[in-house]
C-alpha positions in Angstrom: -13.5 47.2 34.5 -12.7 45.2 31.3 -15.3 45.7 28.6 -15.9 43.9 25.3 -14.2 46.8 23.6 -11.0 45.7 25.3 -11.5 42.1 24.0 -12.3 42.4 20.3 -13.7 39.3 18.6 -13.2 40.5 15.1 -10.2 41.3 12.9 -10.3 44.5 10.9 -9.4 43.9 7.3 -6.8 45.9 5.5 -5.4 45.6 2.0 -2.2 43.9 3.2 -3.6 41.6 5.9 -3.5 37.9 5.2 -6.8 36.1 5.4 -5.2 32.8 6.6 -5.4 31.7 10.2 -2.5 29.3 10.4 -3.1 28.5 14.1 -6.6 27.2 13.3 -5.3 25.3 10.2 -2.6 23.5 12.2 -5.1 22.8 15.0 -7.5 21.2 12.5 -4.7 19.3 10.8 -3.5 17.9 14.1 -7.0 16.8 15.0 -7.5 15.2 11.6 -4.2 13.3 11.7 -4.8 12.0 15.2 -8.3 10.9 14.4 -7.1 9.2 11.3 -4.5 7.3 13.3 -7.1 6.2 15.8 -9.5 5.0 13.0 -6.7 3.2 11.2 -5.7 1.3 14.3 -9.4 0.4 14.9 -9.7 -0.7 11.3 -6.6 -2.9 11.5 -7.9 -4.5 14.7 -11.3 -5.3 13.1 -9.5 -6.6 10.0 -7.3 -9.0 12.0 -10.3 -10.1 14.0 -12.1 -11.0 10.8 -9.3 -13.1 9.3 -8.4 -16.7 10.2 -5.5 -19.0 9.2 -7.9 -21.9 9.0 -9.5 -22.9 5.7 -13.1 -21.8 5.1 -13.1 -19.6 8.2 -13.0 -15.8 8.5 -13.7 -13.2 5.9 -12.8 -13.8 2.3 -10.2 -11.8 0.4 -12.9 -10.0 -1.5 -14.8 -9.1 1.6 -11.6 -7.8 3.2 -10.8 -5.8 0.2 -14.3 -4.2 0.1 -14.3 -3.5 3.8 -10.9 -1.9 3.6 -12.1 0.5 0.9 -15.2 1.3 2.9 -13.2 1.9 6.0 -10.7 4.1 4.1 -13.6 6.3 2.9 -15.1 6.4 6.4 -11.8 7.4 7.9 -11.2 10.2 5.4 -14.7 11.5 5.8 -14.7 11.5 9.6 -11.2 12.6 10.2 -11.1 15.3 7.5 -14.5 16.6 8.4 -13.5 16.9 12.1 -10.3 18.7 11.1 -12.0 21.1 8.8 -14.7 21.9 11.3 -12.1 22.7 13.9 -10.2 24.9 11.4 -13.3 26.8 10.6 -14.6 27.1 14.1 -11.3 28.3 15.6 -10.3 30.9 13.0 -10.7 34.6 13.7 -13.9 36.5 12.9 -13.4 38.6 9.8 -15.1 42.0 9.8 -16.1 44.2 6.8 -16.1 41.3 4.4 -18.6 40.1 1.8 -20.3 36.8 2.6 -18.9 35.2 -0.5 -15.4 36.0 0.6 -16.0 34.6 4.0 -17.3 31.4 2.5 -14.3 31.1 0.3 -11.9 31.6 3.2 -13.6 29.1 5.3 -13.5 26.6 2.5 -9.8 27.3 1.9 -9.1 26.8 5.6 -10.7 23.4 5.6 -8.8 22.4 2.4 -5.5 23.6 3.9 -6.1 21.7 7.2 -6.8 18.6 5.1 -3.7 19.1 3.0 -1.4 19.6 6.0 -2.8 16.4 7.7 -2.4 14.4 4.5 1.2 15.5 4.0 2.1 14.6 7.6 0.4 11.2 7.3 2.2 10.6 4.0 5.6 11.4 5.5 4.9 9.1 8.5 3.8 6.2 6.2 6.8 6.6 4.0 9.2 6.7 7.0 7.5 3.7 8.6 7.5 1.7 5.4 11.2 2.5 4.9 12.1 1.3 8.4 10.1 -1.9 8.0 11.7 -2.6 4.6 15.2 -2.0 6.0 14.6 -4.3 9.0 13.1 -7.0 6.7 16.1 -6.7 4.3 18.6 -7.1 7.2 16.7 -10.1 8.6 16.5 -11.7 5.2 20.2 -11.2 4.5 21.1 -12.8 7.8 18.8 -15.8 7.1 20.2 -16.2 3.6 23.8 -16.0 4.9 23.0 -18.7 7.5 21.4 -21.0 5.0 23.9 -20.5 2.2 26.4 -23.2 3.3 23.6 -25.8 3.8 21.9 -25.0 0.6 25.0 -25.4 -1.6 25.3 -29.1 -1.2 21.6 -29.6 -1.8 21.6 -27.5 -4.9 24.6 -29.2 -6.3 22.9 -32.6 -5.8 19.6 -31.4 -7.3 18.6 -32.3 -10.8 18.7 -28.6 -11.6 22.4 -28.7 -11.2 23.1 -26.0 -13.9 22.1 -23.4 -11.4 25.2 -24.5 -9.3 27.4 -25.2 -12.4 26.3 -23.3 -15.5 28.9 -25.0 -17.6 27.9 -28.5 -16.5 25.9 -29.2 -19.7 28.9 -28.4 -21.9 31.3 -30.4 -19.8 29.0 -33.4 -20.2 29.2 -33.0 -23.9 33.0 -33.1 -23.8 33.1 -36.5 -22.3 30.0 -38.0 -24.0 30.7 -41.3 -25.8 28.7 -43.2 -28.3 26.9 -45.0 -25.5 26.5 -43.8 -21.9 29.1 -45.2 -19.5 27.9 -46.9 -16.3 27.5 -44.1 -13.8 25.9 -43.8 -10.4 22.2 -42.9 -10.0 23.1 -39.4 -8.7 25.4 -38.7 -11.6 22.8 -40.0 -14.1 20.1 -37.8 -12.6 22.3 -34.8 -12.7 23.1 -35.4 -16.4 19.5 -35.9 -17.3 18.5 -32.8 -15.3 21.1 -30.7 -17.2 19.8 -31.9 -20.5 16.2 -31.2 -19.7 17.0 -27.8 -18.3 19.0 -26.9 -21.3 16.2 -27.9 -23.6 13.7 -25.8 -21.6 16.0 -22.7 -21.7 16.5 -23.2 -25.4 12.8 -22.5 -26.3 11.5 -26.0 -25.4 13.1 -27.8 -28.3 15.4 -30.7 -27.2 18.4 -31.3 -29.4 18.1 -34.6 -31.3 21.6 -35.7 -30.1 20.6 -34.9 -26.5 17.3 -36.8 -26.9 19.2 -39.9 -28.2 21.8 -39.8 -25.5 19.1 -39.3 -22.8 17.2 -42.3 -24.2 20.3 -44.4 -24.1 20.9 -43.4 -20.5 17.3 -44.3 -19.6 17.6 -47.7 -21.4 20.8 -48.5 -19.6 19.2 -47.9 -16.2 15.7 -49.3 -16.8 16.6 -52.2 -19.2 14.1 -50.8 -21.8 14.7 -51.0 -25.5 16.0 -47.9 -27.3 12.5 -47.2 -28.8 10.8 -47.6 -25.5 13.3 -45.3 -23.8 12.8 -42.7 -26.5 9.1 -42.9 -26.0 9.5 -42.4 -22.2 11.8 -39.5 -22.8 9.2 -37.8 -25.1 6.4 -38.5 -22.6 8.3 -37.2 -19.6 9.6 -34.2 -21.4 6.1 -33.3 -22.7 4.9 -33.4 -19.0 7.8 -31.2 -18.0 6.9 -28.7 -20.8 3.3 -28.7 -19.7 4.2 -28.1 -16.1 6.5 -25.3 -17.1 3.8 -23.7 -19.2 1.3 -23.9 -16.3 3.9 -22.3 -14.0 4.4 -19.5 -16.5 0.7 -18.9 -16.9 0.2 -19.0 -13.1 3.0 -16.4 -12.7 1.5 -14.2 -15.4 -2.0 -14.5 -13.7 -0.4 -13.6 -10.3 1.3 -10.6 -11.9 -1.9 -9.5 -13.6 -3.9 -9.8 -10.3 -1.2 -7.8 -8.4 -1.4 -5.1 -11.1 -5.2 -4.9 -10.9 -5.1 -4.8 -7.1 -2.5 -2.0 -7.2 -4.6 -0.1 -9.7 -7.8 -0.4 -7.8 -6.0 0.5 -4.5 -4.6 3.7 -6.1 -8.0 4.6 -7.6 -9.9 4.2 -4.4 -7.2 6.0 -2.4 -7.6 8.9 -4.8 -11.4 8.8 -4.4 -11.1 8.7 -0.6 -8.7 11.6 -0.6 -11.0 13.6 -2.8 -13.9 12.8 -0.4 -11.7 13.9 2.5 -10.9 17.3 0.8 -14.5 17.9 0.1 -15.8 17.1 3.6 -13.0 19.1 5.2 -13.9 22.2 3.1 -17.6 21.7 3.8 -17.1 21.2 7.5 -14.9 24.3 7.7 -17.7 26.3 6.0 -20.1 25.0 8.6 -17.7 25.7 11.5 -17.0 29.2 10.2 -20.7 30.0 10.1 -21.1 28.9 13.7 -18.0 30.9 14.6 -19.6 34.1 13.1 -22.8 33.5 15.0 -21.0 33.2 18.4 -21.3 36.2 20.7 -19.0 37.4 23.5 -20.9 37.5 26.8 -19.7 40.1 29.3 -19.7 39.4 33.0 -23.1 41.2 33.4 -24.7 39.1 30.7 -24.6 41.6 27.9 -23.3 40.7 24.4 -20.9 42.8 22.4 -23.7 44.7 20.5 -25.7 45.3 23.7 -22.6 46.6 25.5 -22.0 49.1 22.7 -25.7 50.2 22.9 -25.3 50.7 26.6 -22.2 52.8 26.1 -24.0 54.9 23.5 -26.9 55.5 26.0 -29.4 53.3 24.3 -31.2 50.6 26.2 -30.2 47.1 25.1 -32.7 45.1 23.2 -33.1 41.5 24.5 
């Protein structure tokens, strides 16, 4: 007959025995990682359901950001807590140890389970992000290659022609006469575009000679006087400078917003991970206590202590 003495539920401690139950740690880490994946998929589904491509419909960006932070915290607390509890509940029962040492080991088991699950999740996220980025780069390269030929003609015709011909402004200066020669509308637009682009790239100050020539070109095509043409050049160029400044400010604001979003995301991710580590350790401590309170029940209904009492000739106390 098999007795409880043949099925020990404790581990005798020696000076060289490790206090780490890796099987329980990996089991808790696997449970935490799987539960995190489930909760992340659920959160993504709820997030997509709350968004809408139509204006004034669906959740706002601020609401989505707050809900994402809350869900990240909830995911870490639930998944890490479950993993820590499993790691503490499944570890072996240590004998001949002080209670403080048992509490420390249980806490360490929960922390290790959380750490393993976090590292596995981080590796999966990095690998997935790398694959997505690689696929996106290949698709983008194919699209750019297909559009390159069609874009060349449009860019060359655009007023921003210096992008296609960086030396166009200087070539125009080589053949510039006292008065502008009669040219087609496309050629005049290209020359004017190069002059304006050159002025913007030169700190916003237009060269007086360029201003005079541009006014002459405007007067030739609009039948305005030279003074009226110069006034129009100044007015239009001032509008161009204002729009360029607005675009610069908008780009700076977008960069500032992106930096703040990245900073807050990193901060709240850090807080969520700390919460996960804490709840994993606490849950492992709770699970370890329940593990130590568990009794092995023999086939005749006697516990381990009662079986030892029977073997010693003492009646069991129920």
